[in-house]
TORKOL-4160 file (C-alpha; in steps of 0.2 Angstrom, whole numbers, padded with zeros to 4 digits, m for minus):
256
<pt num="1" X="m0234" Y="m0171" Z="0661"/>
<pt num="2" X="m0222" Y="m0182" Z="0651"/>
<pt num="3" X="m0227" Y="m0194" Z="0638"/>
<pt num="4" X="m0214" Y="m0207" Z="0633"/>
<pt num="5" X="m0217" Y="m0215" Z="0616"/>
<pt num="6" X="m0204" Y="m0227" Z="0608"/>
<pt num="7" X="m0203" Y="m0227" Z="0589"/>
<pt num="8" X="m0201" Y="m0242" Z="0578"/>
<pt num="9" X="m0196" Y="m0245" Z="0560"/>
<pt num="10" X="m0204" Y="m0235" Z="0546"/>
<pt num="11" X="m0212" Y="m0223" Z="0558"/>
<pt num="12" X="m0205" Y="m0208" Z="0549"/>
<pt num="13" X="m0214" Y="m0212" Z="0533"/>
<pt num="14" X="m0231" Y="m0216" Z="0542"/>
<pt num="15" X="m0229" Y="m0200" Z="0552"/>
<pt num="16" X="m0226" Y="m0190" Z="0536"/>
<pt num="17" X="m0242" Y="m0196" Z="0529"/>
<pt num="18" X="m0252" Y="m0192" Z="0544"/>
<pt num="19" X="m0245" Y="m0174" Z="0544"/>
<pt num="20" X="m0255" Y="m0171" Z="0529"/>
<pt num="21" X="m0256" Y="m0152" Z="0525"/>
<pt num="22" X="m0249" Y="m0146" Z="0541"/>
<pt num="23" X="m0237" Y="m0131" Z="0540"/>
<pt num="24" X="m0221" Y="m0137" Z="0548"/>
<pt num="25" X="m0206" Y="m0125" Z="0550"/>
<pt num="26" X="m0189" Y="m0132" Z="0553"/>
<pt num="27" X="m0177" Y="m0120" Z="0563"/>
<pt num="28" X="m0158" Y="m0123" Z="0564"/>
<pt num="29" X="m0148" Y="m0112" Z="0576"/>
<pt num="30" X="m0130" Y="m0111" Z="0569"/>
<pt num="31" X="m0113" Y="m0104" Z="0574"/>
<pt num="32" X="m0098" Y="m0108" Z="0564"/>
<pt num="33" X="m0105" Y="m0124" Z="0557"/>
<pt num="34" X="m0099" Y="m0124" Z="0539"/>
<pt num="35" X="m0094" Y="m0142" Z="0540"/>
<pt num="36" X="m0112" Y="m0148" Z="0544"/>
<pt num="37" X="m0124" Y="m0135" Z="0539"/>
<pt num="38" X="m0125" Y="m0139" Z="0521"/>
<pt num="39" X="m0130" Y="m0158" Z="0523"/>
<pt num="40" X="m0141" Y="m0153" Z="0538"/>
<pt num="41" X="m0151" Y="m0141" Z="0528"/>
<pt num="42" X="m0152" Y="m0152" Z="0512"/>
<pt num="43" X="m0158" Y="m0166" Z="0523"/>
<pt num="44" X="m0173" Y="m0157" Z="0531"/>
<pt num="45" X="m0179" Y="m0148" Z="0516"/>
<pt num="46" X="m0190" Y="m0163" Z="0510"/>
<pt num="47" X="m0198" Y="m0164" Z="0527"/>
<pt num="48" X="m0203" Y="m0145" Z="0530"/>
<pt num="49" X="m0213" Y="m0131" Z="0521"/>
<pt num="50" X="m0201" Y="m0119" Z="0528"/>
<pt num="51" X="m0182" Y="m0121" Z="0533"/>
<pt num="52" X="m0175" Y="m0106" Z="0543"/>
<pt num="53" X="m0157" Y="m0105" Z="0548"/>
<pt num="54" X="m0152" Y="m0092" Z="0562"/>
<pt num="55" X="m0133" Y="m0088" Z="0559"/>
<pt num="56" X="m0128" Y="m0083" Z="0576"/>
<pt num="57" X="m0113" Y="m0071" Z="0571"/>
<pt num="58" X="m0103" Y="m0085" Z="0563"/>
<pt num="59" X="m0085" Y="m0080" Z="0557"/>
<pt num="60" X="m0084" Y="m0094" Z="0544"/>
<pt num="61" X="m0095" Y="m0099" Z="0529"/>
<pt num="62" X="m0110" Y="m0105" Z="0538"/>
<pt num="63" X="m0122" Y="m0091" Z="0531"/>
<pt num="64" X="m0116" Y="m0092" Z="0514"/>
<pt num="65" X="m0118" Y="m0111" Z="0513"/>
<pt num="66" X="m0135" Y="m0110" Z="0520"/>
<pt num="67" X="m0140" Y="m0097" Z="0508"/>
<pt num="68" X="m0134" Y="m0108" Z="0493"/>
<pt num="69" X="m0146" Y="m0121" Z="0499"/>
<pt num="70" X="m0161" Y="m0109" Z="0496"/>
<pt num="71" X="m0168" Y="m0107" Z="0513"/>
<pt num="72" X="m0172" Y="m0092" Z="0524"/>
<pt num="73" X="m0156" Y="m0086" Z="0533"/>
<pt num="74" X="m0158" Y="m0074" Z="0548"/>
<pt num="75" X="m0142" Y="m0067" Z="0554"/>
<pt num="76" X="m0136" Y="m0060" Z="0571"/>
<pt num="77" X="m0123" Y="m0047" Z="0569"/>
<pt num="78" X="m0113" Y="m0054" Z="0583"/>
<pt num="79" X="m0113" Y="m0071" Z="0592"/>
<pt num="80" X="m0127" Y="m0070" Z="0605"/>
<pt num="81" X="m0129" Y="m0088" Z="0610"/>
<pt num="82" X="m0140" Y="m0103" Z="0607"/>
<pt num="83" X="m0154" Y="m0096" Z="0618"/>
<pt num="84" X="m0155" Y="m0080" Z="0608"/>
<pt num="85" X="m0155" Y="m0090" Z="0591"/>
<pt num="86" X="m0169" Y="m0100" Z="0598"/>
<pt num="87" X="m0179" Y="m0085" Z="0602"/>
<pt num="88" X="m0177" Y="m0078" Z="0585"/>
<pt num="89" X="m0183" Y="m0094" Z="0578"/>
<pt num="90" X="m0198" Y="m0094" Z="0589"/>
<pt num="91" X="m0202" Y="m0076" Z="0583"/>
<pt num="92" X="m0201" Y="m0082" Z="0565"/>
<pt num="93" X="m0212" Y="m0097" Z="0567"/>
<pt num="94" X="m0225" Y="m0087" Z="0576"/>
<pt num="95" X="m0225" Y="m0074" Z="0561"/>
<pt num="96" X="m0227" Y="m0089" Z="0549"/>
<pt num="97" X="m0242" Y="m0096" Z="0559"/>
<pt num="98" X="m0235" Y="m0113" Z="0558"/>
<pt num="99" X="m0243" Y="m0129" Z="0565"/>
<pt num="100" X="m0227" Y="m0135" Z="0572"/>
<pt num="101" X="m0209" Y="m0129" Z="0574"/>
<pt num="102" X="m0195" Y="m0142" Z="0574"/>
<pt num="103" X="m0178" Y="m0137" Z="0580"/>
<pt num="104" X="m0162" Y="m0147" Z="0577"/>
<pt num="105" X="m0144" Y="m0144" Z="0578"/>
<pt num="106" X="m0133" Y="m0139" Z="0563"/>
<pt num="107" X="m0118" Y="m0150" Z="0566"/>
<pt num="108" X="m0126" Y="m0166" Z="0557"/>
<pt num="109" X="m0129" Y="m0176" Z="0573"/>
<pt num="110" X="m0147" Y="m0177" Z="0571"/>
<pt num="111" X="m0156" Y="m0188" Z="0557"/>
<pt num="112" X="m0168" Y="m0176" Z="0547"/>
<pt num="113" X="m0179" Y="m0191" Z="0544"/>
<pt num="114" X="m0185" Y="m0190" Z="0562"/>
<pt num="115" X="m0193" Y="m0173" Z="0559"/>
<pt num="116" X="m0211" Y="m0180" Z="0555"/>
<pt num="117" X="m0211" Y="m0191" Z="0570"/>
<pt num="118" X="m0207" Y="m0176" Z="0581"/>
<pt num="119" X="m0220" Y="m0165" Z="0573"/>
<pt num="120" X="m0234" Y="m0178" Z="0573"/>
<pt num="121" X="m0239" Y="m0177" Z="0591"/>
<pt num="122" X="m0239" Y="m0157" Z="0590"/>
<pt num="123" X="m0249" Y="m0157" Z="0574"/>
<pt num="124" X="m0262" Y="m0170" Z="0582"/>
<pt num="125" X="m0264" Y="m0159" Z="0597"/>
<pt num="126" X="m0256" Y="m0172" Z="0609"/>
<pt num="127" X="m0241" Y="m0162" Z="0615"/>
<pt num="128" X="m0235" Y="m0145" Z="0616"/>
<pt num="129" X="m0217" Y="m0149" Z="0616"/>
<pt num="130" X="m0209" Y="m0165" Z="0610"/>
<pt num="131" X="m0191" Y="m0169" Z="0614"/>
<pt num="132" X="m0181" Y="m0181" Z="0603"/>
<pt num="133" X="m0173" Y="m0193" Z="0615"/>
<pt num="134" X="m0157" Y="m0202" Z="0611"/>
<pt num="135" X="m0160" Y="m0214" Z="0626"/>
<pt num="136" X="m0179" Y="m0217" Z="0626"/>
<pt num="137" X="m0176" Y="m0234" Z="0617"/>
<pt num="138" X="m0162" Y="m0246" Z="0620"/>
<pt num="139" X="m0150" Y="m0245" Z="0606"/>
<pt num="140" X="m0135" Y="m0258" Z="0606"/>
<pt num="141" X="m0128" Y="m0247" Z="0592"/>
<pt num="142" X="m0128" Y="m0231" Z="0602"/>
<pt num="143" X="m0113" Y="m0220" Z="0597"/>
<pt num="144" X="m0113" Y="m0209" Z="0612"/>
<pt num="145" X="m0095" Y="m0208" Z="0619"/>
<pt num="146" X="m0094" Y="m0214" Z="0637"/>
<pt num="147" X="m0088" Y="m0197" Z="0644"/>
<pt num="148" X="m0102" Y="m0188" Z="0635"/>
<pt num="149" X="m0115" Y="m0200" Z="0642"/>
<pt num="150" X="m0109" Y="m0198" Z="0660"/>
<pt num="151" X="m0110" Y="m0179" Z="0658"/>
<pt num="152" X="m0128" Y="m0181" Z="0650"/>
<pt num="153" X="m0134" Y="m0192" Z="0665"/>
<pt num="154" X="m0128" Y="m0178" Z="0677"/>
<pt num="155" X="m0136" Y="m0164" Z="0667"/>
<pt num="156" X="m0152" Y="m0175" Z="0666"/>
<pt num="157" X="m0152" Y="m0177" Z="0685"/>
<pt num="158" X="m0149" Y="m0159" Z="0689"/>
<pt num="159" X="m0162" Y="m0153" Z="0676"/>
<pt num="160" X="m0175" Y="m0164" Z="0683"/>
<pt num="161" X="m0172" Y="m0159" Z="0701"/>
<pt num="162" X="m0173" Y="m0140" Z="0697"/>
<pt num="163" X="m0187" Y="m0140" Z="0684"/>
<pt num="164" X="m0198" Y="m0155" Z="0689"/>
<pt num="165" X="m0196" Y="m0165" Z="0673"/>
<pt num="166" X="m0192" Y="m0181" Z="0682"/>
<pt num="167" X="m0198" Y="m0193" Z="0669"/>
<pt num="168" X="m0188" Y="m0186" Z="0654"/>
<pt num="169" X="m0174" Y="m0197" Z="0647"/>
<pt num="170" X="m0164" Y="m0183" Z="0637"/>
<pt num="171" X="m0166" Y="m0166" Z="0644"/>
<pt num="172" X="m0152" Y="m0158" Z="0634"/>
<pt num="173" X="m0157" Y="m0164" Z="0617"/>
<pt num="174" X="m0158" Y="m0150" Z="0604"/>
<pt num="175" X="m0170" Y="m0159" Z="0593"/>
<pt num="176" X="m0188" Y="m0154" Z="0598"/>
<pt num="177" X="m0205" Y="m0149" Z="0591"/>
<pt num="178" X="m0216" Y="m0135" Z="0598"/>
<pt num="179" X="m0235" Y="m0131" Z="0596"/>
<pt num="180" X="m0241" Y="m0113" Z="0592"/>
<pt num="181" X="m0246" Y="m0112" Z="0611"/>
<pt num="182" X="m0229" Y="m0117" Z="0616"/>
<pt num="183" X="m0221" Y="m0104" Z="0605"/>
<pt num="184" X="m0232" Y="m0091" Z="0613"/>
<pt num="185" X="m0231" Y="m0097" Z="0631"/>
<pt num="186" X="m0213" Y="m0103" Z="0634"/>
<pt num="187" X="m0203" Y="m0089" Z="0643"/>
<pt num="188" X="m0185" Y="m0090" Z="0637"/>
<pt num="189" X="m0173" Y="m0078" Z="0645"/>
<pt num="190" X="m0156" Y="m0086" Z="0644"/>
<pt num="191" X="m0145" Y="m0082" Z="0629"/>
<pt num="192" X="m0134" Y="m0097" Z="0632"/>
<pt num="193" X="m0133" Y="m0116" Z="0632"/>
<pt num="194" X="m0146" Y="m0118" Z="0646"/>
<pt num="195" X="m0160" Y="m0115" Z="0634"/>
<pt num="196" X="m0165" Y="m0133" Z="0633"/>
<pt num="197" X="m0167" Y="m0134" Z="0652"/>
<pt num="198" X="m0176" Y="m0117" Z="0653"/>
<pt num="199" X="m0189" Y="m0124" Z="0640"/>
<pt num="200" X="m0192" Y="m0139" Z="0652"/>
<pt num="201" X="m0194" Y="m0127" Z="0667"/>
<pt num="202" X="m0205" Y="m0115" Z="0658"/>
<pt num="203" X="m0216" Y="m0129" Z="0650"/>
<pt num="204" X="m0218" Y="m0137" Z="0667"/>
<pt num="205" X="m0223" Y="m0121" Z="0676"/>
<pt num="206" X="m0235" Y="m0117" Z="0662"/>
<pt num="207" X="m0243" Y="m0135" Z="0663"/>
<pt num="208" X="m0239" Y="m0138" Z="0645"/>
<pt num="209" X="m0239" Y="m0156" Z="0639"/>
<pt num="210" X="m0221" Y="m0163" Z="0636"/>
<pt num="211" X="m0219" Y="m0179" Z="0626"/>
<pt num="212" X="m0203" Y="m0189" Z="0620"/>
<pt num="213" X="m0200" Y="m0198" Z="0604"/>
<pt num="214" X="m0185" Y="m0209" Z="0601"/>
<pt num="215" X="m0172" Y="m0202" Z="0588"/>
<pt num="216" X="m0156" Y="m0208" Z="0581"/>
<pt num="217" X="m0140" Y="m0198" Z="0584"/>
<pt num="218" X="m0122" Y="m0200" Z="0577"/>
<pt num="219" X="m0106" Y="m0194" Z="0584"/>
<pt num="220" X="m0093" Y="m0202" Z="0572"/>
<pt num="221" X="m0083" Y="m0188" Z="0563"/>
<pt num="222" X="m0092" Y="m0174" Z="0572"/>
<pt num="223" X="m0079" Y="m0171" Z="0586"/>
<pt num="224" X="m0073" Y="m0155" Z="0577"/>
<pt num="225" X="m0090" Y="m0149" Z="0574"/>
<pt num="226" X="m0100" Y="m0150" Z="0590"/>
<pt num="227" X="m0098" Y="m0139" Z="0605"/>
<pt num="228" X="m0085" Y="m0143" Z="0618"/>
<pt num="229" X="m0095" Y="m0155" Z="0630"/>
<pt num="230" X="m0086" Y="m0149" Z="0645"/>
<pt num="231" X="m0089" Y="m0131" Z="0642"/>
<pt num="232" X="m0107" Y="m0135" Z="0637"/>
<pt num="233" X="m0110" Y="m0145" Z="0653"/>
<pt num="234" X="m0103" Y="m0132" Z="0664"/>
<pt num="235" X="m0113" Y="m0118" Z="0656"/>
<pt num="236" X="m0129" Y="m0128" Z="0659"/>
<pt num="237" X="m0125" Y="m0132" Z="0677"/>
<pt num="238" X="m0121" Y="m0113" Z="0680"/>
<pt num="239" X="m0138" Y="m0109" Z="0672"/>
<pt num="240" X="m0147" Y="m0122" Z="0683"/>
<pt num="241" X="m0139" Y="m0115" Z="0699"/>
<pt num="242" X="m0145" Y="m0098" Z="0694"/>
<pt num="243" X="m0162" Y="m0105" Z="0691"/>
<pt num="244" X="m0163" Y="m0115" Z="0707"/>
<pt num="245" X="m0158" Y="m0099" Z="0717"/>
<pt num="246" X="m0172" Y="m0089" Z="0708"/>
<pt num="247" X="m0185" Y="m0102" Z="0712"/>
<pt num="248" X="m0180" Y="m0104" Z="0730"/>
<pt num="249" X="m0193" Y="m0097" Z="0742"/>
<pt num="250" X="m0187" Y="m0081" Z="0751"/>
<pt num="251" X="m0184" Y="m0084" Z="0770"/>
<pt num="252" X="m0186" Y="m0071" Z="0783"/>
<pt num="253" X="m0167" Y="m0071" Z="0786"/>
<pt num="254" X="m0165" Y="m0066" Z="0767"/>
<pt num="255" X="m0176" Y="m0050" Z="0770"/>
<pt num="256" X="m0167" Y="m0045" Z="0786"/>
């Protein structure tokens, strides 16, 4: 089930107040993000009890910068992929016995002030997974480049057809919150960029509650920091093709 909720002005502060004493962990998967990791980490520290960066085998100064910000840094010896980094964050959050895990990208695209509004439905037991949607609310100042938006629409359509998340408006958003039940129940196997789609597929299969909250996102001055959108899109489509093949019922001819 998908719950779509648009957010208005001042919601981050009201959500922060309603979170009360909830234990919120913010997790950041990072690979060669030295340009954005510092500001991202500093931005989320005020909203979380525990900030964890998974350095996925970076060859630049990403882990050193994160450590200087006095947060937990978990390091992969080699680059294993975003899905592997997310699984490491899930394991950490389960051990921390948090009330909510919030994931966001390390490149500075996401607004740290949206952490409380994503965590709130989880803390209030209204959702198991909350997706921060860039397109849930009409935004005349949307900065998404046209070529990126076309690709996102294609990925949304393909993800919805394969996973059953028909009502979702931003299937590839990396800004998400998870309940303890979701951390325990979601089955994530991919190491790569298809992890966002796999989360939706697993949540749908396990009958977990999925909600969306509107978020802000920026793209100005980030083109050198974000993943190549063409490679990202092709990787997600390849994963969805494998997932669709795996889910397809076996016919008698296949067994002959």
